[in-house]
C-alpha positions as CSV (number, residue, x, y, z in Angstrom):
1,M,-7.9,-11.7,0.6
2,A,-4.7,-12.5,-1.3
3,I,-4.7,-16.1,-2.5
4,S,-1.7,-18.3,-1.7
5,D,-3.0,-21.6,-3.3
6,V,-5.2,-21.3,-6.4
7,K,-6.1,-25.0,-6.3
8,E,-7.3,-24.8,-2.8
9,Y,-9.2,-21.6,-3.4
10,A,-10.9,-23.0,-6.5
11,H,-11.6,-26.3,-4.7
12,L,-10.0,-28.3,-7.5
13,S,-7.9,-31.4,-7.1
14,E,-4.5,-31.6,-8.7
15,E,-5.9,-33.9,-11.3
16,E,-8.6,-31.5,-12.2
17,V,-6.2,-28.6,-12.5
18,E,-4.0,-30.7,-14.8
19,Q,-7.0,-31.6,-16.9
20,L,-8.0,-27.9,-17.1
21,G,-4.4,-27.2,-18.3
22,R,-4.6,-29.8,-21.0
23,E,-7.9,-28.5,-22.3
24,L,-6.6,-24.9,-22.4
25,D,-3.5,-26.2,-24.2
26,A,-5.8,-27.8,-26.7
27,I,-7.5,-24.4,-27.3
28,R,-4.1,-22.8,-27.9
29,A,-3.1,-25.6,-30.3
30,E,-6.4,-25.2,-32.2
31,I,-6.0,-21.5,-32.7
32,E,-2.3,-21.8,-33.7
33,E,-3.2,-24.3,-36.3
34,A,-6.1,-22.2,-37.6
35,R,-4.1,-18.9,-38.0
36,G,-3.9,-17.9,-41.7
37,E,-4.7,-15.4,-44.4
38,S,-7.8,-14.0,-42.8
39,D,-5.9,-13.1,-39.6
40,A,-3.1,-11.5,-41.6
41,A,-5.6,-9.6,-43.6
42,Y,-7.2,-8.4,-40.4
43,I,-4.1,-6.8,-38.9
44,N,-3.0,-5.4,-42.3
45,R,-6.4,-3.8,-42.9
46,L,-6.4,-2.4,-39.4
47,I,-3.0,-0.8,-39.8
48,K,-4.2,0.8,-43.1
49,I,-7.4,2.2,-41.4
50,Q,-5.3,3.6,-38.5
51,R,-2.9,5.3,-40.8
52,G,-5.8,6.6,-42.9
53,L,-7.5,8.1,-39.8
54,A,-4.2,9.8,-38.8
55,A,-3.7,11.2,-42.3
56,A,-7.3,12.4,-42.5
57,G,-7.0,14.1,-39.1
58,R,-3.8,15.9,-40.2
59,A,-5.3,17.0,-43.5
60,V,-8.4,18.5,-41.8
61,L,-6.3,20.4,-39.4
62,F,-4.0,21.7,-42.1
63,A,-6.9,22.9,-44.2
64,S,-8.8,24.9,-41.6
65,N,-8.7,26.4,-38.2
66,K,-12.4,26.5,-37.7
67,K,-14.0,24.8,-34.7
68,P,-15.7,22.0,-36.6
69,A,-12.4,21.2,-38.4
70,W,-10.6,21.3,-35.0
71,A,-13.1,18.9,-33.5
72,A,-13.0,16.5,-36.5
73,G,-9.2,16.6,-36.6
74,A,-8.8,16.0,-32.9
75,G,-11.3,13.2,-33.0
76,L,-9.7,11.4,-36.0
77,L,-6.3,11.7,-34.4
78,G,-7.5,10.5,-31.1
79,L,-9.1,7.4,-32.7
80,A,-5.9,6.8,-34.7
81,K,-3.8,6.9,-31.5
82,I,-6.2,4.6,-29.6
83,L,-6.1,2.0,-32.4
84,E,-2.3,2.2,-32.7
85,N,-1.8,1.8,-29.0
86,M,-4.5,-0.7,-28.1
87,E,-5.3,-3.1,-30.9
88,I,-2.1,-2.7,-33.0
89,G,1.0,-1.7,-30.9
90,H,0.1,-3.6,-27.7
91,N,-0.8,-6.8,-29.5
92,V,2.1,-6.6,-32.1
93,M,4.6,-6.3,-29.3
94,H,3.1,-9.3,-27.5
95,G,4.2,-11.3,-30.6
96,Q,0.6,-12.0,-31.7
97,W,1.6,-11.6,-35.4
98,D,5.2,-12.9,-35.3
99,W,4.0,-16.1,-37.0
100,M,3.5,-14.0,-40.2
101,N,7.3,-13.4,-40.4
102,D,6.6,-9.9,-41.6
103,P,9.4,-7.6,-40.4
104,E,7.1,-4.6,-40.5
105,I,4.6,-6.2,-38.1
106,H,6.9,-8.0,-35.7
107,S,7.4,-7.7,-31.9
108,S,11.1,-7.2,-32.3
109,N,10.8,-4.2,-34.5
110,W,7.6,-2.3,-33.6
111,E,8.0,1.0,-31.8
112,W,4.7,2.5,-30.8
113,D,3.3,6.0,-30.7
114,T,3.6,6.6,-26.9
115,A,6.3,7.8,-24.5
116,Q,7.5,4.5,-23.1
117,P,10.3,2.8,-25.2
118,A,9.1,-0.5,-26.6
119,E,11.9,-2.5,-25.0
120,Q,11.0,-1.3,-21.5
121,W,7.3,-1.9,-22.1
122,K,7.9,-5.4,-23.2
123,H,9.9,-6.1,-20.1
124,S,7.5,-4.5,-17.6
125,H,4.4,-5.8,-19.3
126,N,5.1,-8.9,-21.3
127,Y,7.5,-10.4,-18.7
128,V,6.8,-8.9,-15.3
129,H,3.0,-8.3,-15.5
130,H,2.0,-11.4,-17.5
131,Q,4.4,-13.8,-15.8
132,F,3.5,-12.6,-12.2
133,T,-0.1,-11.4,-12.8
134,N,-1.5,-9.8,-9.6
135,V,1.2,-11.3,-7.3
136,L,1.7,-8.8,-4.5
137,G,5.3,-7.7,-4.3
138,H,6.0,-8.9,-7.8
139,D,3.5,-7.2,-10.2
140,N,4.0,-3.5,-10.2
141,D,0.9,-3.1,-12.4
142,I,-1.1,-3.4,-9.1
143,G,-1.5,0.4,-8.7
144,Y,1.3,1.3,-11.1
145,G,3.6,2.2,-8.1
146,I,1.4,5.1,-6.9
147,L,-2.0,3.6,-6.0
148,R,-2.9,1.1,-3.2
149,M,-5.2,-1.5,-4.9
150,A,-5.2,-4.4,-2.4
151,R,-6.0,-4.5,1.3
152,E,-2.8,-6.5,1.9
153,Q,-0.6,-3.6,0.7
154,K,0.7,-1.6,3.7
155,W,-1.2,1.7,4.2
156,H,0.6,5.0,4.4
157,P,-0.8,8.5,4.9
158,V,0.3,9.4,1.4
159,Y,-2.5,7.2,0.1
160,I,-5.2,9.6,1.3
161,G,-4.5,11.5,-1.9
162,Q,-5.3,8.5,-4.1
163,P,-8.3,10.0,-5.9
164,V,-6.1,12.9,-7.0
165,Y,-3.2,10.6,-8.0
166,N,-5.7,8.5,-9.9
167,A,-7.0,11.5,-11.9
168,M,-3.4,12.5,-12.7
169,L,-2.5,9.0,-13.8
170,A,-5.5,8.8,-16.1
171,S,-4.8,12.2,-17.7
172,L,-1.0,11.6,-18.1
173,F,-1.2,7.8,-18.6
174,Q,1.5,7.5,-21.3
175,W,4.0,9.4,-19.1
176,G,3.1,7.2,-16.1
177,V,3.6,4.1,-18.2
178,A,6.9,5.6,-19.5
179,L,8.4,5.5,-16.0
180,H,6.9,2.1,-15.1
181,D,9.9,-0.1,-15.9
182,L,12.3,2.1,-13.9
183,D,10.8,0.6,-10.7
184,I,10.7,3.8,-8.7
185,E,10.4,1.9,-5.4
186,A,13.7,0.1,-6.1
187,I,15.3,3.5,-6.9
188,R,13.9,5.0,-3.7
189,K,15.4,2.1,-1.6
190,G,18.8,2.3,-3.4
191,Q,18.3,-1.2,-4.9
192,K,18.4,-0.2,-8.6
193,D,21.6,-0.7,-10.6
194,P,22.8,2.9,-11.3
195,K,24.1,2.0,-14.8
196,E,20.8,0.3,-15.8
197,M,18.8,3.2,-14.3
198,K,20.8,5.8,-16.4
199,R,20.5,3.6,-19.5
200,Q,16.7,3.4,-19.1
201,L,16.4,7.1,-18.3
202,R,18.3,8.0,-21.5
203,Q,15.9,5.8,-23.5
204,I,12.9,7.4,-21.9
205,L,14.2,11.0,-22.4
206,K,15.0,10.2,-26.0
207,K,11.6,8.7,-26.7
208,G,9.7,11.3,-24.7
209,R,11.6,14.1,-26.5
210,N,10.7,12.7,-29.9
211,Q,7.0,12.4,-28.9
212,I,6.9,16.0,-27.7
213,L,8.7,17.3,-30.8
214,K,6.4,15.3,-33.2
215,D,3.1,16.4,-31.6
216,Y,3.9,19.8,-30.3
217,V,6.6,21.2,-32.6
218,V,6.9,19.5,-36.0
219,Y,3.2,19.0,-36.9
220,P,2.2,22.4,-35.6
221,A,5.0,24.0,-37.7
222,L,3.9,22.1,-40.8
223,S,0.4,23.5,-40.3
224,G,1.6,27.1,-40.8
225,K,-0.9,29.6,-39.7
226,N,-3.1,26.8,-38.2
227,W,-0.3,25.8,-35.8
228,K,-2.4,26.6,-32.7
229,T,-5.3,24.4,-34.0
230,T,-2.9,21.5,-34.6
231,L,-1.1,21.8,-31.3
232,T,-4.3,21.8,-29.2
233,A,-5.8,19.1,-31.4
234,N,-2.7,16.9,-30.8
235,A,-2.9,17.5,-27.0
236,T,-6.6,16.6,-27.1
237,A,-5.9,13.4,-29.1
238,N,-3.2,12.4,-26.6
239,L,-5.6,13.0,-23.7
240,M,-8.3,10.9,-25.4
241,R,-5.8,8.1,-25.8
242,N,-4.5,8.4,-22.2
243,L,-8.0,8.4,-20.6
244,W,-9.2,5.5,-22.8
245,S,-6.2,3.3,-22.3
246,Y,-6.3,3.9,-18.5
247,V,-10.0,3.0,-18.3
248,I,-9.6,-0.2,-20.4
249,I,-6.6,-1.4,-18.4
250,F,-8.2,-0.7,-15.0
251,C,-11.4,-2.5,-16.1
252,G,-9.4,-5.6,-16.8
253,H,-7.5,-5.8,-13.5
254,F,-9.3,-4.1,-10.6
255,P,-13.0,-4.9,-10.7
256,D,-14.5,-7.1,-8.0
257,G,-13.6,-10.7,-8.7
258,A,-10.1,-10.0,-10.0
259,L,-8.1,-11.6,-7.2
260,H,-4.6,-10.9,-5.9
261,F,-2.0,-13.6,-4.9
262,T,0.9,-13.9,-2.4
263,E,4.3,-15.0,-3.6
264,E,3.7,-18.4,-2.0
265,E,1.6,-19.2,-5.0
266,L,4.6,-18.9,-7.2
267,E,6.4,-21.8,-5.5
268,D,6.7,-24.7,-7.9
269,E,3.8,-23.2,-9.9
270,T,2.9,-25.5,-12.8
271,R,1.7,-24.3,-16.2
272,P,-2.0,-25.4,-15.4
273,E,-1.7,-23.5,-12.1
274,W,-0.5,-20.4,-14.0
275,Y,-3.5,-20.8,-16.3
276,L,-5.8,-20.9,-13.3
277,R,-4.2,-17.8,-11.8
278,Q,-4.7,-15.9,-15.0
279,I,-8.4,-16.7,-15.0
280,L,-8.8,-15.7,-11.3
281,G,-6.7,-12.6,-11.6
282,A,-8.3,-10.9,-14.7
283,A,-11.8,-9.5,-15.6
284,N,-13.6,-9.1,-18.8
285,F,-16.2,-6.5,-19.9
286,K,-19.0,-6.8,-22.4
287,G,-19.5,-4.9,-25.6
288,G,-19.9,-5.0,-29.4
289,P,-17.2,-5.6,-32.0
290,L,-16.3,-1.9,-32.4
291,L,-15.8,-1.5,-28.6
292,H,-13.6,-4.5,-28.5
293,I,-11.4,-3.3,-31.4
294,L,-11.0,0.1,-29.8
295,S,-10.0,-1.6,-26.6
296,G,-7.4,-3.8,-28.2
297,N,-9.8,-6.7,-27.5
298,L,-8.9,-6.4,-23.9
299,G,-12.6,-6.7,-23.1
300,F,-11.4,-10.3,-23.2
301,Q,-8.8,-9.7,-20.6
302,I,-9.1,-13.3,-19.2
303,E,-8.4,-14.8,-22.7
304,H,-5.6,-12.3,-23.2
305,H,-3.9,-13.4,-20.0
306,L,-4.3,-17.0,-20.9
307,F,-3.0,-16.6,-24.5
308,P,-1.2,-13.2,-24.7
309,D,0.6,-14.2,-27.9
310,L,-2.5,-15.4,-29.9
311,P,-4.1,-13.0,-32.4
312,S,-6.5,-10.6,-30.6
313,N,-9.2,-11.0,-33.3
314,R,-9.5,-14.6,-32.1
315,Y,-10.3,-13.8,-28.5
316,A,-14.1,-13.6,-29.0
317,E,-14.2,-17.3,-30.2
318,I,-11.7,-18.3,-27.5
319,A,-13.9,-16.7,-24.9
320,V,-16.8,-19.0,-25.6
321,K,-14.6,-22.0,-25.0
322,V,-12.9,-20.6,-21.9
323,Q,-16.3,-19.6,-20.3
324,A,-17.5,-23.2,-21.0
325,L,-14.5,-24.6,-19.2
326,C,-15.0,-22.2,-16.2
327,E,-18.6,-23.5,-16.0
328,K,-17.4,-27.1,-16.2
329,Y,-14.9,-26.7,-13.4
330,D,-17.0,-24.2,-11.4
331,I,-14.4,-21.5,-11.7
332,P,-15.4,-17.8,-11.4
333,Y,-15.5,-16.0,-14.8
334,T,-15.6,-12.3,-14.0
335,T,-17.3,-10.1,-16.5
336,G,-19.8,-7.2,-16.7
337,P,-20.6,-3.9,-18.5
338,L,-17.7,-1.5,-19.0
339,H,-19.2,1.2,-16.8
340,K,-19.8,-1.3,-14.0
341,Q,-16.3,-2.7,-14.1
342,Y,-14.7,0.7,-14.0
343,G,-17.1,1.8,-11.2
344,Q,-15.9,-1.0,-9.1
345,A,-12.3,-0.2,-9.8
346,L,-12.9,3.5,-8.9
347,R,-14.7,2.5,-5.7
348,T,-11.6,0.4,-4.7
349,I,-9.3,3.3,-5.4
350,I,-11.3,5.5,-3.0
351,K,-11.9,2.8,-0.4
352,L,-8.2,1.8,-0.1
353,S,-7.1,5.4,0.3
354,V,-7.8,5.0,4.0
355,P,-6.6,2.4,6.5
356,N,-8.4,-1.0,6.4
357,H,-10.1,-0.6,9.8
358,L,-12.1,2.4,8.5
359,T,-13.7,0.3,5.7
360,S,-15.4,-3.0,5.4
361,S,-14.4,-5.9,3.2
362,D,-16.5,-8.6,1.5
363,Q,-13.5,-10.9,1.5
364,P,-12.6,-13.4,4.3
365,T,-10.2,-12.0,6.9
366,D,-6.6,-12.9,6.5
367,D,-3.6,-12.7,8.8
368,H,-1.0,-12.2,6.1
369,P,1.3,-9.3,7.2
370,P,1.1,-6.1,5.2
371,I,3.1,-6.3,2.0
372,E,5.6,-3.6,1.1
373,R,6.0,-2.2,-2.4
374,G,8.8,-3.2,-4.6
375,R,9.6,-6.2,-6.8
376,P,12.5,-8.8,-6.8
377,S,15.5,-8.4,-9.0
378,E,15.8,-10.3,-12.3
379,S,18.1,-12.9,-10.7
380,E,15.4,-13.7,-8.1
381,R,12.7,-14.4,-10.7
382,P,11.8,-17.7,-12.4
383,T,12.3,-18.2,-16.1
384,R,9.8,-16.4,-18.4
385,R,7.0,-18.5,-19.9
386,R,7.2,-18.4,-23.7
387,E,3.7,-17.3,-24.3
388,T,4.0,-14.1,-22.4
389,G,5.9,-12.5,-25.3
390,G,9.6,-11.8,-26.0
391,W,11.8,-9.1,-24.6
392,S,15.5,-8.3,-24.5
393,R,17.8,-5.7,-23.1
394,K,19.7,-3.6,-25.6
395,I,23.3,-2.9,-25.0
396,T,23.2,0.7,-26.2
397,A,20.7,3.4,-25.2
């Protein structure tokens, strides 16, 4: 069931929600005050490690075309791409390290190693997704425009192929994300500004071309006689990164317990209510420090949605305090092992490929009419909350 009133769903009074907001604000203030040299050292060290892994992978592939070298090179490159996308690029572009005032590690300057232009990602992710998390009809991350992920979304026979679309999305994730900010549904309905669409397409084509040239032309050419080894290793590394990114993101948004909301919830939504929606709309997964680093610390998805612009290396300590608040106010705190969270998401994908009447639901019945795909125009959206991360439209492509 999609929630239209988070206070009522959580059985909290207005005063309790306001107090929860104050306590979460206090956590934010505490972390902002505590940021310092150790945090800066963390991100700088991680960037050095990531670049070292990439350089080592290239060196191995350049030196030999033997199978062990290929496996080592592809593995090192895959790890480098995962680190760059998840713990570095994603978090830098959220503004988590802007407080350092380092132009090399700043949300306004970072361009990541993937097909989607940073500007478009910051709009579709920082603004749309984090502002309107799991609000049906607003957040296009619910199914990424091709999957039906909520019972309230109107069913169409095309969804019978969801398991296939899901496998394709996972394998080609960077390219699916690259098209995300275009809003394909708006284009299909003729609601997209043609000039803006062409501008975005030029950006995507330029970025995608550069990615293809880098991975499948330039680096293979530099490898000389080992060009085939480098080309296939690059393709394997990209596949590793695509599959890993897809699994991590789906584990944070689609397991049981990660709720959806109707647009009625947005009406006069206060900051504390926004906090509460982030807790109810996200899901964590459990794991050790290495797993969390490789996942961009998105195993703490709840904390990331509450404080997307705070340093990711602080999420573990924030999680202890957030979980305590959830226990205090009797708010669900969704978490579980990685395999369980993804298993639940995959089950939902398969289950919602058919009409609702053919499957059962463990949620209360709801008479809300089916919700069509699409999202409002920028003029119809409320002002962005500052903590979701900056974004701006460039005048030139």
